C-alpha positions in Angstrom: -9.8 55.5 15.5 -11.4 52.3 14.2 -8.7 52.0 11.7 -6.0 52.2 14.4 -7.8 49.5 16.5 -7.9 47.3 13.4 -4.2 47.8 12.7 -3.3 47.1 16.4 -5.4 44.0 16.3 -3.9 42.8 13.0 -0.3 43.4 14.3 -1.2 41.5 17.6 -2.6 38.6 15.6 0.5 38.5 13.3 2.8 38.5 16.4 0.8 35.7 18.0 0.7 33.6 14.9 4.5 34.1 14.3 5.3 33.2 17.9 3.2 30.0 17.6 4.9 29.1 14.3 8.5 29.6 15.5 7.9 28.3 19.0 7.9 24.8 17.6 8.6 24.2 13.9 6.8 20.9 14.0 3.4 22.5 14.7 2.9 20.3 17.8 4.3 21.4 21.2 7.3 19.4 22.2 6.6 17.9 25.6 8.7 19.7 28.3 10.3 16.4 29.3 11.8 16.1 25.7 13.2 19.6 25.2 16.7 20.0 23.8 19.3 20.3 26.4 17.5 18.0 28.9 18.6 14.4 29.7 16.7 11.7 27.9 14.2 10.4 30.6 14.8 7.0 32.0 12.3 4.6 30.5 12.0 0.8 30.0 11.0 -1.2 27.0 11.7 -4.6 25.6 13.9 -5.6 22.6 13.0 -8.0 19.8 14.1 -10.9 22.0 11.7 -9.7 24.7 14.7 -8.8 26.9 14.3 -5.6 29.0 16.1 -2.5 27.8 16.4 1.0 29.4 17.1 4.4 27.9 19.9 4.8 30.4 21.6 1.9 28.6 22.3 4.3 25.7 24.7 6.5 27.8 28.1 6.3 26.1 26.7 6.2 22.5 25.2 9.0 20.4 21.7 7.8 19.3 19.1 8.5 16.8 15.8 7.4 18.3 12.6 7.3 16.3 9.2 6.7 17.8 7.2 5.0 15.0 3.5 4.0 15.0 4.0 0.4 13.8 4.3 -1.9 10.8 0.7 -1.1 9.8 1.7 2.6 9.1 3.0 3.1 5.5 4.7 6.4 6.5 6.6 4.6 9.3 7.6 1.7 7.1 8.9 4.2 4.5 10.8 6.1 7.2 12.6 2.8 8.2 13.4 2.1 4.5 14.7 5.7 3.9 17.1 5.5 6.9 18.7 2.3 5.6 20.9 4.3 3.2 22.2 6.3 6.2 22.7 3.4 8.6 26.4 3.0 7.7 27.1 6.7 8.3 25.4 6.5 11.7 27.4 3.5 12.7 30.6 5.1 11.4 30.0 8.0 13.7 29.7 5.5 16.6 26.0 6.1 16.8 23.0 3.8 17.3 19.7 3.8 15.5 16.7 2.7 17.6 13.1 2.5 16.6 10.5 2.5 19.5 7.2 1.1 18.4 4.0 0.2 20.3 3.0 -2.7 18.1 4.4 -5.9 16.6 7.9 -5.6 15.1 7.8 -8.2 12.4 7.1 -6.1 9.3 9.4 -3.3 10.5 12.1 -5.8 11.2 11.7 -7.4 7.7 12.4 -4.0 6.1 15.7 -3.7 8.0 16.6 -7.4 7.3 16.0 -6.9 3.6 18.5 -4.1 3.5 20.9 -6.0 5.8 21.1 -3.4 8.5 21.1 -3.9 12.3 18.6 -1.4 13.6 17.4 -1.9 17.1 13.7 -2.1 17.7 12.2 -1.5 21.1 8.7 -2.5 21.9 6.4 -0.2 24.0 3.3 -2.5 23.7 1.4 -0.9 26.6 2.2 2.6 25.4 3.7 3.3 28.8 6.7 5.0 27.3 4.5 7.1 24.9 2.4 8.3 27.9 5.5 9.0 30.1 7.1 11.1 27.3 3.9 12.9 26.3 3.8 11.2 22.9 0.6 9.3 23.2 -1.7 9.8 20.1 -5.1 8.8 21.3 -7.3 7.2 18.6 -4.4 7.6 16.2 -4.8 4.2 14.6 -7.1 4.1 11.6 -10.4 2.4 12.3 -9.8 -0.5 10.0 -6.7 -1.5 12.1 -8.4 -1.0 15.5 -9.3 -4.7 16.0 -5.7 -5.9 15.6 -3.7 -2.8 17.0 -6.1 -1.0 19.3 -7.1 2.7 18.9 -4.1 4.5 20.5 -0.6 4.8 19.2 2.5 7.0 19.5 3.0 10.4 17.8 5.9 10.1 15.3 8.9 11.7 16.9 12.6 11.8 16.2 15.3 12.4 18.8 19.1 12.7 18.6 20.8 12.1 21.9 24.5 12.7 22.6 26.8 10.2 24.4 26.1 11.9 27.7 22.4 11.1 27.4 21.4 14.7 26.6 18.7 15.4 24.0 20.3 17.5 21.2 17.5 17.5 18.7 13.8 16.7 18.8 11.2 16.9 16.0 7.6 15.8 16.3 6.0 15.2 12.9 3.7 18.0 11.8 1.2 15.4 10.6 1.2 11.6 10.7 2.5 11.5 7.1 5.6 13.6 7.4 9.0 12.5 8.8 12.3 14.3 9.3 14.8 14.2 6.4 17.4 11.5 7.2 20.1 14.0 6.2 19.0 16.3 9.0 19.1 13.5 11.5 22.6 12.6 10.3 23.8 16.2 10.6 22.3 16.5 14.1 24.0 13.2 15.1 27.4 14.6 13.9 26.8 17.7 16.1 25.9 15.5 19.0 29.0 13.4 18.6 31.2 16.4 18.6 29.4 18.2 21.4 
């Protein structure tokens, strides 16, 4: 009887672990507000010229939107650089590429300028958008950068939104160091355009 109880417990544990793993491949729960099939929530930010922008302005264009921690983050800077080789493909599909960042845009913008691409950068300086979307990463800034950037940041996240404003793909990074493969984002954008 003890062996049966052990087997039942082991199977129950295996089922629970499997459910957790496949429920969200990124290992972090996707906020309900950002689930695939839902409209991109309306939120406001500012662009590089300090002009107001809204997520609803994107309706009519398929969009790859990436929430990045800031220019101080080497993983985010690398992600911007990696996407430069796919920028033309995104534009050729009629898509937009937007980076939403909570902190100064200068370094991130320099990467895009170096590769002569026209990414859009939106600033969420108060982290209001991150809070609204459930992407706030409290105390996510390394201590050595706290004085300049504060302690909180955004959890790295990638979205693909179709021209009607519907989220077609979402991936939260498993860890602060990993980012989605640009080829995956491009494939998801193709699907979103043809949806």
